[in-house]
C-alpha positions in Angstrom: -75.7 62.8 51.9 -75.2 61.2 55.2 -74.8 57.8 53.5 -72.2 59.2 51.1 -70.3 60.8 53.9 -70.5 57.6 55.9 -69.3 55.3 53.1 -67.2 57.8 51.0 -63.9 56.0 51.6 -65.4 52.6 50.7 -66.9 54.0 47.5 -63.6 55.7 46.4 -61.7 52.4 46.9 -64.3 50.5 44.9 -64.1 53.0 42.1 -60.3 52.7 42.0 -60.5 48.9 41.9 -63.0 49.0 39.1 -60.7 51.3 37.0 -57.7 49.0 37.8 -59.7 45.9 36.8 -60.7 47.5 33.5 -57.1 48.2 32.6 -56.0 44.9 33.9 -58.6 43.1 31.7 -57.4 45.1 28.7 -53.8 44.1 29.3 -54.7 40.5 29.9 -56.7 40.3 26.7 -53.7 41.7 24.8 -51.4 39.1 26.5 -53.9 36.4 25.7 -53.9 37.3 22.0 -50.0 37.2 22.0 -50.0 33.8 23.7 -52.6 32.4 21.3 -50.5 33.8 18.4 -47.3 32.2 19.7 -49.0 28.9 20.4 -50.4 28.9 16.9 -46.9 29.6 15.4 -45.3 26.9 17.6 -48.0 24.4 16.5 -47.4 25.3 12.8 -43.6 25.1 13.2 -44.0 21.7 15.0 -46.1 20.4 12.1 -43.6 21.6 9.5 -40.7 20.0 11.4 -42.6 16.8 11.8 -43.2 16.8 8.0 -39.5 17.5 7.4 -38.6 14.7 9.8 -40.6 12.0 8.1 -39.6 13.2 4.7 -35.9 13.0 5.6 -36.4 9.7 7.3 -37.9 8.4 4.0 -35.0 9.8 2.0 -32.3 8.5 4.3 -33.3 5.0 5.2 -35.5 5.7 8.2 -33.1 8.0 10.0 -34.0 11.6 10.9 -32.2 14.6 9.5 -30.3 15.4 12.7 -28.8 11.9 12.7 -27.9 12.1 9.0 -26.4 15.5 9.6 -24.2 14.2 12.3 -23.0 11.4 9.9 -22.2 14.0 7.3 -20.3 16.0 9.9 -18.3 12.9 11.0 -17.4 12.1 7.4 -16.3 15.7 6.8 -14.0 15.5 9.9 -12.6 12.2 8.7 -11.9 13.6 5.3 -10.2 16.6 6.8 -7.9 14.3 8.8 -7.1 12.3 5.6 -6.4 15.5 3.7 -4.1 16.8 6.5 -2.2 13.5 6.5 -1.9 13.5 2.8 -0.6 17.0 2.7 2.1 16.2 5.2 3.2 13.2 3.0 3.3 15.4 -0.1 5.5 18.2 1.3 9.2 18.7 0.9 10.3 20.7 3.9 13.5 22.7 3.4 16.4 21.6 5.6 16.8 24.3 8.4 20.4 24.7 7.3 19.1 26.0 4.0 16.8 28.6 5.5 17.5 32.0 7.1 16.4 30.8 10.5 20.0 30.6 11.8 20.6 34.3 11.0 18.0 35.5 13.5 15.4 38.3 13.2 17.9 41.2 13.0 19.8 39.9 9.9 20.2 42.5 7.2 20.0 42.1 3.4 23.7 41.8 3.0 23.9 39.1 5.7 21.2 37.1 3.8 23.0 37.3 0.5 26.3 36.4 2.1 24.8 33.4 3.8 23.4 32.2 0.5 26.7 32.6 -1.3 28.4 30.6 1.4 25.9 27.7 1.1 26.0 27.8 -2.7 29.8 27.5 -2.7 29.6 24.7 -0.1 27.1 22.7 -2.3 29.1 23.3 -5.5 32.3 22.0 -3.8 30.4 19.0 -2.6 29.1 18.2 -6.1 32.7 18.6 -7.4 34.0 15.9 -5.0 31.3 13.3 -5.9 32.7 11.1 -8.7 29.2 10.3 -10.1 28.2 13.9 -10.7 29.1 15.1 -14.2 27.2 18.5 -14.0 29.8 21.2 -14.2 30.0 25.0 -14.8 28.1 27.8 -13.2 24.8 25.8 -13.4 26.1 22.6 -11.8 23.4 22.7 -9.1 20.6 23.2 -11.6 20.7 27.0 -11.9 23.2 29.9 -12.0 24.2 29.9 -8.4 26.8 32.7 -8.6 24.5 35.3 -10.3 25.8 38.7 -9.4 22.3 40.2 -9.3 21.0 38.1 -6.4 19.0 40.1 -3.9 17.8 39.3 -0.3 14.3 38.7 -1.6 15.6 35.9 -3.8 17.6 34.1 -1.1 14.9 31.8 0.5 13.9 30.4 -2.9 17.5 29.9 -4.0 18.4 28.2 -0.7 15.5 25.8 -1.2 16.8 25.0 -4.7 20.2 24.2 -3.3 18.6 21.9 -0.8 16.6 20.1 -3.5 19.6 19.6 -5.7 21.6 18.3 -2.8 18.8 15.9 -1.8 18.6 14.5 -5.3 22.4 14.1 -5.4 22.2 12.2 -2.1 19.5 9.9 -3.4 21.6 9.2 -6.5 24.6 8.3 -4.3 22.6 5.9 -2.1 21.0 4.2 -5.1 24.2 3.4 -6.9 23.5 5.7 -9.9 26.5 5.6 -12.3 26.2 9.2 -13.6 24.1 12.2 -12.6 24.2 15.1 -15.0 22.4 18.0 -16.7 20.5 19.3 -13.7 18.2 22.2 -14.6 15.3 23.8 -12.7 12.2 24.3 -14.9 9.2 26.5 -14.7 6.2 24.8 -13.0 3.9 26.6 -15.5 5.6 24.9 -18.4 6.3 21.5 -16.7 3.2 20.5 -14.8 0.4 23.1 -15.3 -0.9 21.3 -18.4 -2.4 18.7 -15.9 -4.5 21.6 -14.5 -3.0 21.3 -11.1 -3.6 24.4 -8.8 0.1 25.1 -8.7 2.3 28.1 -8.9 6.1 28.3 -9.4 8.0 28.6 -6.2 10.9 30.1 -8.1 11.8 33.8 -8.4 9.5 35.0 -11.1 6.5 32.9 -9.9 3.9 32.0 -12.6 0.5 31.8 -11.0 -1.6 29.1 -12.7 -4.5 29.3 -10.3 -7.2 31.9 -10.6 -6.0 35.5 -10.1 -6.3 36.5 -6.5 -6.3 32.9 -5.1 -3.5 31.2 -3.3 -2.4 28.1 -5.3 -2.8 24.8 -3.5 0.8 23.8 -4.4 4.0 25.7 -4.7 6.4 23.7 -6.8 10.1 23.6 -7.6 10.7 21.5 -10.7 14.1 20.0 -11.3 14.9 18.1 -14.6 17.9 15.8 -14.5 19.6 13.1 -16.5 21.0 9.9 -15.0 22.7 6.8 -16.3 22.3 3.6 -14.3 21.6 0.0 -14.6 18.0 -1.2 -14.1 18.3 -2.0 -10.4 20.0 1.3 -9.5 17.5 3.2 -11.6 14.6 1.5 -9.8 16.2 2.2 -6.4 16.7 5.8 -7.4 13.1 6.4 -8.4 11.9 4.8 -5.1 14.3 6.7 -2.9 13.3 10.1 -4.5 9.7 9.4 -3.4 10.5 8.2 0.1 9.4 10.9 2.5 12.1 10.1 5.0 15.5 11.3 3.8 18.7 12.2 5.8 16.9 11.8 9.1 13.9 14.1 8.2 10.4 12.8 7.7 8.9 15.3 5.3 11.3 15.2 2.3 9.0 13.8 -0.4 10.0 14.4 -4.0 7.5 13.6 -6.7 8.5 12.0 -9.9 6.4 13.9 -12.3 7.6 12.1 -15.4 10.6 10.2 -16.8 11.9 9.0 -20.1 14.1 5.9 -20.6 16.5 5.6 -23.5 18.9 2.8 -24.6 20.2 3.8 -28.1 22.5 0.8 -28.3 19.8 -1.7 -27.2 20.5 -4.1 -30.2 24.3 -4.0 -29.7 24.7 -2.8 -26.1 28.2 -1.6 -25.1 27.1 -1.6 -21.4 24.1 -2.2 -19.1 23.4 1.5 -18.5 20.0 3.0 -19.2 19.7 6.8 -19.8 16.8 8.4 -17.9 15.5 12.0 -18.1 13.5 12.6 -15.0 11.4 15.6 -13.8 11.4 15.8 -10.0 9.0 18.1 -8.2 9.3 19.4 -4.7 5.9 20.5 -3.4 4.9 22.9 -0.7 1.2 22.6 0.3 -0.6 25.8 1.1 -3.4 24.6 3.5 -5.0 28.1 3.5 -5.6 27.8 -0.2 -9.2 27.6 -1.5 -8.2 24.4 -3.3 -9.4 21.7 -3.5 -12.4 23.0 -1.4 -13.4 26.5 -0.9 -12.1 27.8 2.4 -12.1 31.4 1.5 -15.6 32.3 2.9 -17.4 31.5 6.2 -17.5 27.9 7.1 -21.1 27.2 6.2 -22.8 23.9 5.2 -23.7 24.2 1.5 -27.3 23.1 0.8 -27.6 20.6 -2.1 -30.5 18.6 -3.5 -31.2 15.6 -1.5 -29.3 16.8 1.6 -31.1 16.6 4.9 -32.5 19.9 6.2 -31.7 21.3 9.6 -34.7 22.1 11.8 -35.8 25.7 12.2 -35.8 27.0 15.7 -37.2 30.4 15.2 
């Protein structure tokens, strides 16, 4: 008893230390198992990635997957730049004078319709003064410009049509065309959809040719016209239509979708004029469209057969 009393404090400390060591050993053993498990998983992952590395190196000329993946990314970015440049060349941008921008944000529906009627009368008078234009009547600009049922919602599309007709007329004048006549806007669905282009009509009653619910890659205004000109003037006219820069603006491209040449008096010609029926298309490119590649979902790299794999990191 004297011994216990003498060394009681020491014995209590030893007992506490033994208990702590017991629990510490249990915790360390659990940690050791977790470390061993993580090390085993890391070793297995490393082995898998090494296998993928050599497999991809064999498939892609000795270069690992990450290098090939970077090449694919670079090519994708280059293609995106080419696509953007092509889109800018394809577009026909409406002249600001034929938009509602000058009216400001607070313009009412009556103001929009009045602005359109003013521009329509202006273009019609302009056409009347040009000696080479034979188109007459209420459809002289390619559509019935003085329709009494025009609403504010129709105005932007109609203003764009006026701009297209005026631009075609300017090209005819610059090219030395003898006669410009029979202008008529046509439905894009009837005119060019047979070629399976992802296009919708930019006119009033738009006909959507793309899949329902998608935005078409192109909006198109189709203008059919008839001209009479000699061979040189006709060639210059076709070239000028497709020149992006017109009237000081750089994005005024007009596509020649098709044309038909006629010379009924070829065997006994009365003059050197050739009659041409031409379908001109003014495109507007919708870059948010899922065409020609799918941009509707998250931007993820689609995995395909033979494509290098990305390394797993977890």
